[in-house]
C-alpha positions, 0 to 999 in steps of 0.5 A: 432704594427708594424709601416709598419703594421700600413701603410698598415691598413691605407690602408685599407689591412692586412699583418699577417705577420706583424702583428702577431707575430713570433712562434715557429711552433710546431713538426711534427708528423707521419700521416697515413701511416707514412708521417709528417704533423705538428699539425699546418697543423691539425689545418689548415685544421679545425680550433679549436672551440675557434680558430672560436670564437675567430673570431667571437669577433673579427668580432663583434669588428671589427664592431663597429669600421666601419670594416668587413673582407674581406674573404681571410682575415678572412681565413687567422685568421682562421688558427691561433692559439689562441694565435696568434690570441688573439695577432692579434686581440688585435693589429688589433682592438688596431690600428684601435681606434687609427686609429680612435680617440678611443685610447685615454680616454676623461674626460673633467674636469666636466666629466657630461659635457655638463650637469653639466657644472656651469652657473656661472663662475664668482660665481665658480672663486670666490669660488675657490680662497676663498679655496685657500684663506681663506681653512685650515686644520681640520677647518670646510669648509670656503664655507659651515661650514661642519667638517671634509669634509676638505682634500688635494688632490695629488700632488697639496695639495690644500684644497679641501671640500668634500661636497663643491666639487662633486668628481663624476664630477670633473676629476681634482682637483676642484681648481687648475685644474690640473689633481690628482692622479688617486687613490685619495680618491677625487676621485668617480666611474662616469659613465663615458662617455668618457670611452674607449672600443670597447663595444657591442652598438647592432648598427652597422654602414650604412657604413663598410670598407673591411679589405683585406688580402695583403701576400707582404708587399714589394710589397703593400709597393713599390705600396705605395711608387710608388704615394707618390714619383712622387708628384708633390706638397710637400708632408704633414707631415704623407706622408713624414712619409711614405716614410721614413718610407717604403725607410728606412724599405727596403732599398736596396731593394727600392733604386731600387724602387725610379724613375728616377726624383722625382718632389717634392724637399721637398720628394727628401730629405726625400728620401736622408736622408734616404739614406746619413744615410746608407751611399749611396751617388751616388744617391746625383748625381741624385737627388740633382741639388740645393742649396736649395736641399743640405738645406733640406736635411741637415734640414732632416737629422737634425731631421729638416724638409725639407719645412725650414718654423720651426725653426732651427734645432739643428747642429749635425756633419757631418763626413768628406765623407758625407760633402766632397760630399755635398759640390761636389753637392753645387759646381758643380751649377754655381757660379749665381745660387749658389749664388742667391740660398743661398742668398734665405736662409741666416739665415740657410745656415749661421747655416749650415757652421759651419757644412758644413765646406766649406772654409776648402775645398777652394780647392778641391770646390772653386766655393761652398768656394766662395759663402759662402764666399758671403754669411757670408762677409768672410775678403779676404786679399791679398796675403793668400793662401784662398783669393787668390783662390777664388779673382782669382775665383771672377774676372771671374764674374765681372758682378755678384760680386764686391770687397771692397778690403776687401769683396765681394758683390754679385748683385742677380737676385732679385734686377736686376728683382726688378730695370727693374721692376721699369723702362722697365716691358719688360726687367723685363719680358726677365729676368723672361722668364729664370724662368717660376715657377717665372714668374707664380707668377708674371704673375697676377701683371705683368699683369697690366703692359703689353699688354697682347698679349706679356704675353700670348706669354711668359706664353705659353712658360714658362707653360709646366715647371710649377707644377701644383698648380701654374698654379691652383694658378696663375689662382685663382690670374688672377680670383679674382676681386680687392676690398676685401682683399687680405690675405698672408699665410708666410712661417710658416704655416697657424697661420701667417696670414697677410692681407690687403685690397685689392687697386690694379687696375681690370684687363680687362676682355680680358685679363683675359680670353687670359691668363687663355685660355693658362693656362687651355689649358695647363693643358687640353694638360698634361691631354690629355696624361695621359691614356684614360677611356671609360667613367668618373662618375664627382659630380657637388658638387665638385664645393664646393671643392677648388683645392689643391695649396700646401698640406705641412701643412694640418693635419691629417685628417679623411675627408680631405677638400682643405683650402677654400672649403665649404660643409653642416653642418651636421644633429643634433643640437651640433658641438663639438669642441675639443682638447687632449693633453699630457705633456711630464714627464718632464714639465708641459703644458698647453693648452686652447680651447678658441671660438669666435662666431661673426655675419654675419658682422664679430662683435663678438657675445661673447666668449665660455672658461675658464673664460666664462664657457657658452655663453647662449644657445650658446656654452658650455665649458668644462673645463679647465684643466692645466695639462696632464699627461700621460697616460690620458692626457687631453681634453677640449670640446665646444660645438655648438648649430648651431640653435643658433642666434644672459686679459691673455686671447689670442681669448680675447684680438685679437678679433679684428686681428681674425674677420679682418682675419676671414673677409679676409679669406670670401673675397679671398675664396669667391669671386674670381673663385678660381679653384674648384675639380670640373674643374679639374675633367673636365679637366681629364674628357674632354681630356680622355674620349668618354664620362662624366656622371654627377650626378647634386645635384638634383639628376637627371643624365646628360650623355655627349658624346664626338661630331665628331671631339670635341676637349678637350677644347671645350669639357670641357666647354660643360662640365661646362655648365652643361647641364642636356642631357641625363637626367634619372637614367639611365645615370649612370649604365655604369661602370666608368675608372673615377670617381671623386665624394664625396659619394662611391656609384659608380659602377666603372670598376676594376683599375679604378681611384676613387676619392671619399671624404667619400672613406670607402667603396671603395675597395683598392685592386680594384680600383686605389684610389686617393685624392685631391693632386693626381688628381692635381699631375698627370697633373704635366709637362713632366720629362725633 
C-alpha cells in the first residue's frame, strides 16, 4: 500500500485516490438525446450486483478486524468496478491486518504450543545431542530402533527420525531448531492455529472503529503534520518517519506548511534534511540556530539518528554548496557557544569534520574553523596562513582560549560551573540564570545548597523559557524523597540503565512547597493561554498514568503507556509474551525470548527460557528457533499463568542485575510523587474550563464549577482533593469541549480535544484526537 495511504489509515481515514490504482476510463457512449455519458457514470448510478456483493464481503472482513465503513466511504467503494474494488479491498484489509500484527504467520517451534511443549527440557536436550553424535543414515534410529525412519532435512542436513520427532508439531529442525524448507517431507500438515487469515468466526468485536472518507489527502496530510511540528518533546521514531514522508511527498508545497518555529530540534533536523535533499538551503537560516542543530541535520542526511543516541552514521560526502551553507550556520554562532556545543558531542563532531572540511574555508568562516581547531587539537604553526588567521581570532577571546605555542585550549561553561559549584553555589546559580533549561535540571541539587527564596526567584525567571517536559521532570525530582534507589537512563536507550542507592539529604518540606508552587504556577499560566472550554471531562484513574517526560524511545504500539504507569492486568488466566523477527538474506539471526520470575522481594523464583521450557505451572516457552528466513521469520512465545505464586544464557547470567534494576524501577516510579496525566489534565481543566466533570474510580460522577473570583491555582487545588460534589450519573450529561479519559465512551462536542487511552470508537473527523505527548506539548512556552 502507498505509504501516505498507510499514514491516513492509521488516522482511520481512507483516501480512495491513493488506495485505488489509477485505471484507464472507458470511452463515453451516446446517451438518450445524443448526449455523451460514460458507462462508468452508469455504474455510479446503479452498482453492479457483483460490486455490491463485494462491498458486503469487504465489510465482513473489516468487521473481523474491528473496523466498519462510514456511509460516505461505503458509497465511494460502491462506485468502483469489480477490479478496482478487489484491489482496494485487498490493500485495505492487508494494511489493517498489518497494523494489528495479522500480516505475520506466527509458527513457533512447537506448533501445538502450549500443549505440546515437553515437560523435561533436559531429556529433550539429551535426545538432540544423541541424534547429532550417533545417528547414521541407513541405520536404525539410535533413540527408538526404528528401521528406515531416519532421513536428512533440508537445508541443515541433520538426520531426523520420523518416528521420534513429530513433523506435524515441529516447524523447524528438531535437532538444531533452524527453519527448514517448507516442502521438506518431514513437515506434515497440522491444524495450525497460528495461520494468518481474516476468517469469519461468527463474532463481531465489541468495539468497532469507524473508517472515514478522505477526499483531499494533501489537506489531511497537512493536518497530520501540524501537531507533529508543534510538539515540544523529541519525537518518537514513528513520528519522525511520518514527518519525513509528508514533507518529502508534498514538496515544495509542504515548505509552505512549516511554522515559523519548530520547537523539537530532532523534528527540525528531519524537516531540514528533506529540504536539503530537495536543494532548498534557505530554511537553514530559519531553523538551524545552534551547532547541535547542524549536527542533528548531518546525522539525518546520512541516515543516522538525529537524536544523537545511536552509533555514528556512515559518512557520506556532501556537495560543496551544502558544506558551505552548514559552515555558515556554524560561523554565525557566538564563538563561546560554538566551542561549547562542539565539546558536547566531541566524537560526533570529529567524525563530521572529515565531511565538512572546515579548514578549507578558514578565511570565509574563521570562527567555525577556529572552533574545530580547538576541538581537534590542531597544531598551529605561527607564520602559516591558517594559523595566523585563527590565532588572530583567538586573541580576541583571551578569557575563553589559551595558546600553549602549539594548540589552542578552551575553558568551557561546564568547567566554570562545576568550579563555582564547589566554591560558591551562588555564583553557580548566577551562571545558570543564563541557561534556563540547565537551571531546571539542576534545581533538585541546588535546593540542597541554596536558600529556597533565592532559588525560587531564579526559577520564576527561568521557567517561562523551559519545555514542559523539563518542568515535569523537575517537579518529579523535587517530590521524590531520598532513601530508595536512584535510576539513570543514559543516552542510548532504555536498555542501558544505571542504578545506585539514594543517599542524598532530604529537602525541607517548605523548600519543596515553594519551588513546586513556582513550577505548577507556570504550567497553569500556560494552560490559561489556550482556548477556553465550557466543560472538561476527566477520569480519576488518570492518576495511574504518568505524564511523559521524553517519548523519543517509546515503541510503536496500539496502546501507549508512558514509562512508570500502572494499569490492572486484563481479564483471563494467561498473559502471552511474544517475539517475532526476520533475518536478512545474507546472514542467520538468532534472538531469544526469556522470562525471569521474581517474588515481591526481588529474589529469583525461576526461569522460563530455551534451557527450561516449563517453569512449573507458572510459565511455558514455545521453543527456541535459531533462524528466521523470510517470509516466515521466527516467533517465540512465553505464556504466563496469572494466578501462579510463589552459562550462555543472558537472563540467567544477569539475574542479580535484573533484580536490582527491577527494584530500582519500583523505587523510582513508586516512592515519589511524579506528575501524572491526572495532574496535567487538572492544569488544563482548571485554567480553561468553567466547569469540570470528574468520573471517579467507583463509577460515581461529580461536577465542579469555578467559583466567582477563583483563580486557576485554587480551582486546580480543589480538583486535586477530588471531592464528590454534585454526585450522580446526570452530572456527566453535558457534552465536553475537552475530555481526558481512559475509555472512549464519552459525549463530546464537535471539534472537542480528546485524549483517550483506548480511542477506537472516536471519530477523528469530528474531534481533535490527542495523545499524552500532545497534552504536555500544548503547555510549551510561547515562541520567542
